[in-house]
C-alpha positions in Angstrom: 0.0 0.0 0.0 1.5 3.3 -1.1 -0.4 5.4 1.4 -1.0 5.1 5.1 -3.4 7.2 7.1 -2.1 8.1 10.6 -4.0 9.6 13.5 -1.9 11.5 16.1 -3.6 11.8 19.5 -2.8 14.9 21.5 -4.6 14.7 24.8 -4.6 15.5 28.5 -3.2 13.0 31.1 -6.0 10.9 32.4 -6.3 9.5 35.9 -6.3 5.9 34.7 -6.6 3.8 31.6 -10.3 3.1 31.9 -11.0 6.9 31.8 -8.5 7.4 29.0 -9.7 4.6 26.8 -13.4 5.7 27.3 -12.4 9.2 26.0 -10.5 7.7 23.0 -13.4 5.3 22.2 -15.8 8.3 21.9 -13.3 10.2 19.7 -12.7 7.3 17.3 -16.3 6.3 16.9 -16.4 7.5 13.2 -12.7 7.5 12.6 -11.2 5.8 9.6 -7.4 5.3 9.9 -4.7 2.7 9.6 -2.6 3.8 12.6 -3.2 5.6 15.9 -0.3 6.9 18.0 -0.9 7.9 21.6 1.3 10.1 23.9 3.6 8.9 26.6 1.9 8.3 30.0 -1.4 9.6 28.7 -3.2 7.3 31.2 -1.2 8.4 34.2 2.1 7.7 35.8 0.9 4.9 38.1 3.0 1.7 37.8 0.7 -1.0 36.5 0.8 -4.6 37.5 1.0 -7.2 34.8 -2.8 -7.8 35.3 -3.6 -4.1 34.9 -1.4 -3.9 31.8 -3.1 -6.9 30.3 -6.5 -5.2 30.9 -5.2 -2.0 29.3 -4.1 -4.0 26.3 -7.5 -5.7 26.1 -9.3 -2.4 26.0 -7.1 -1.2 23.2 -7.5 -4.5 21.4 -11.3 -3.9 21.4 -10.8 -0.4 20.1 -8.5 -1.7 17.4 -11.1 -4.2 16.4 -13.7 -1.4 16.1 -11.5 1.0 14.1 -9.3 -1.5 12.1 -6.3 0.5 13.1 -2.9 -0.6 14.6 -2.6 1.3 17.9 0.7 2.5 19.3 -0.4 2.6 22.9 1.7 5.5 24.1 3.9 4.4 27.0 2.9 3.1 30.4 4.9 2.1 33.5 4.6 -1.6 34.2 6.0 -3.8 36.9 7.5 -6.8 35.2 9.9 -9.3 36.7 10.2 -7.1 39.8 11.3 -4.1 37.7 9.4 -1.0 36.7 9.8 -0.4 33.0 8.2 2.0 30.6 6.5 0.0 27.8 5.0 1.1 24.5 2.5 -1.6 23.4 1.7 -2.2 19.8 -1.8 -3.5 19.5 -4.2 -4.7 16.8 -7.4 -6.8 16.7 -5.3 -9.8 17.8 -4.0 -8.1 20.9 -0.4 -7.3 21.9 1.7 -8.0 18.8 4.9 -6.3 19.8 6.3 -3.6 22.2 9.2 -1.3 22.8 10.7 -0.4 26.1 12.3 2.9 27.1 16.0 2.2 27.0 17.1 5.4 28.8 14.6 6.8 31.3 14.9 10.5 31.7 17.5 11.6 34.2 16.4 15.3 33.9 12.9 14.6 35.2 14.0 12.2 37.9 12.4 9.2 36.1 15.4 7.0 36.7 14.7 6.9 40.4 11.7 4.7 39.8 12.0 3.3 36.3 14.6 0.8 35.1 16.4 0.8 31.7 14.6 -1.2 29.1 16.3 -3.5 26.5 13.8 -4.0 23.7 12.7 -2.1 20.6 9.7 -3.4 18.7 8.8 -3.2 15.0 5.6 -4.3 13.3 4.7 -4.6 9.7 1.2 -3.5 8.5 0.2 -2.9 4.9 3.9 -3.3 3.8 4.9 -0.5 6.2 7.3 -1.2 9.0 6.5 0.8 12.1 8.4 1.0 15.3 8.1 2.8 18.7 10.8 4.8 20.4 9.7 6.4 23.6 10.2 10.1 24.3 13.8 10.9 25.3 15.2 7.8 23.6 14.9 9.7 20.3 17.8 11.8 21.6 20.1 8.7 21.3 20.7 8.4 17.5 22.1 4.9 17.9 18.6 3.6 18.8 16.8 5.0 15.7 19.7 4.0 13.5 19.4 0.5 14.9 15.8 0.4 13.8 16.6 1.9 10.4 19.0 -1.0 9.7 15.9 -3.2 10.0 14.0 -1.2 7.4 11.8 1.1 9.6 9.4 3.3 7.7 7.7 5.2 10.5 9.3 6.0 13.8 6.4 6.5 16.3 7.5 8.6 19.2 5.1 8.8 22.2 6.4 11.8 24.2 5.9 14.1 27.1 7.7 17.4 26.2 7.7 20.7 28.1 6.5 23.6 26.0 9.9 25.3 26.1 11.4 22.1 24.4 8.9 21.8 21.6 10.9 23.7 19.0 13.9 21.5 19.9 11.8 18.3 19.5 10.4 19.4 16.2 14.0 20.0 14.9 15.0 16.6 16.3 12.1 15.0 14.4 13.2 16.6 11.1 16.8 15.3 11.6 15.7 11.8 12.7 13.4 11.4 9.7 15.9 12.7 7.2 18.9 10.7 8.4 17.0 7.5 8.6 14.9 7.9 5.4 11.7 7.4 7.5 8.7 9.3 8.8 9.0 10.5 12.4 5.6 10.9 14.2 5.6 12.4 17.7 2.4 12.3 19.8 2.6 14.6 22.9 0.4 15.0 25.9 -1.1 18.4 26.8 -2.5 20.2 29.8 -0.3 19.2 32.7 3.0 20.1 34.3 6.5 18.6 34.6 7.8 17.7 38.0 9.8 21.0 37.9 6.5 22.9 37.2 7.1 23.5 33.5 4.0 23.4 31.4 3.3 20.5 29.0 1.0 21.7 26.3 1.6 19.3 23.4 3.0 20.4 20.0 2.8 17.0 18.3 3.9 16.6 14.7 4.9 14.3 11.8 8.1 14.9 9.7 8.9 13.4 6.4 12.1 11.5 5.2 12.8 14.5 3.0 13.0 17.2 5.6 9.5 18.6 5.7 6.6 18.8 8.2 3.6 16.7 7.2 1.6 17.6 10.2 1.9 20.3 13.0 -0.5 20.3 15.9 -0.7 23.5 17.9 0.1 23.4 21.6 -2.9 23.4 24.0 -5.3 21.7 21.5 -6.7 18.4 22.4 -8.0 15.8 19.9 -7.1 13.4 17.1 -5.3 14.8 14.0 -4.8 12.8 10.8 -2.4 12.9 7.9 -1.8 10.6 4.9 1.8 9.4 4.5 3.1 8.5 1.0 5.6 5.7 0.6 7.0 7.4 -2.5 8.6 9.9 -0.1 10.5 7.1 1.5 11.5 5.5 -1.8 12.8 8.9 -3.1 14.8 9.6 0.0 16.4 6.1 0.0 17.2 6.1 -3.7 18.6 9.7 -3.7 20.8 9.6 -0.5 21.5 6.0 0.2 21.9 6.6 4.0 20.5 3.2 4.9 22.7 1.3 2.5 25.7 3.1 4.0 24.5 2.3 7.5 24.4 -1.4 6.7 27.9 -1.4 5.4 29.5 -2.8 8.5 33.0 -2.9 6.9 33.2 0.9 6.7 31.9 1.7 10.1 34.1 -1.0 11.7 37.2 0.4 10.1 36.8 4.1 11.0 39.7 5.2 13.2 39.5 7.7 16.0 42.7 9.7 16.5 43.2 11.7 19.6 46.2 14.0 20.2 47.1 16.8 22.6 47.3 20.3 21.0 
């Protein structure tokens, strides 16, 4: 399929997943889309048990069945194997089909005090598009998106929680990550709450193309679902013109680059 319709959700932070999914169910009643991307911690910051996480997945499975869309379920904190991990579930009508973990919890917001490092990035194929999830600040580590690019990622979904003063930075980051990896970068941000240090979080979600352009820009402070149609021709053009992914896969070159350090 040459085109994929994507819905970015920019919403408040709900008290729990039942409340959040009820809101989303109402908003998607007449929605036609292939992919829904939700923000980081959009259903709160409570650490879920495995049973609660399974219930959350079940609710999104039902929603996926109703809409026919793959749902990138934002990111939620889950206690698994006696560790608290930030998990981005990828859900369709079958249920949980893959997931990513947050590799580097935020030091700046104090997240590392409660949340452990993850060790998994998930990619799923729908309609001949490869879609992966990289959670919030992990996008600042280029090695992670490059790792997914080596596996043919077409859309980098980025559920995020970004303070309003960092939104211009994040949009610039999205342009760079999309361009350097010949893939779309789609960031869904929460709105209407505050960071632990009292900075405002107002959204500012967006989608950037593999050719250095904004496909969708959502204004801060606005809540809702916002759609864009992505064209695979943009990816094919970027890859044929620049060849970044072919270069990235050339292990011989990267393994034989020398670093030379001297004193001035």
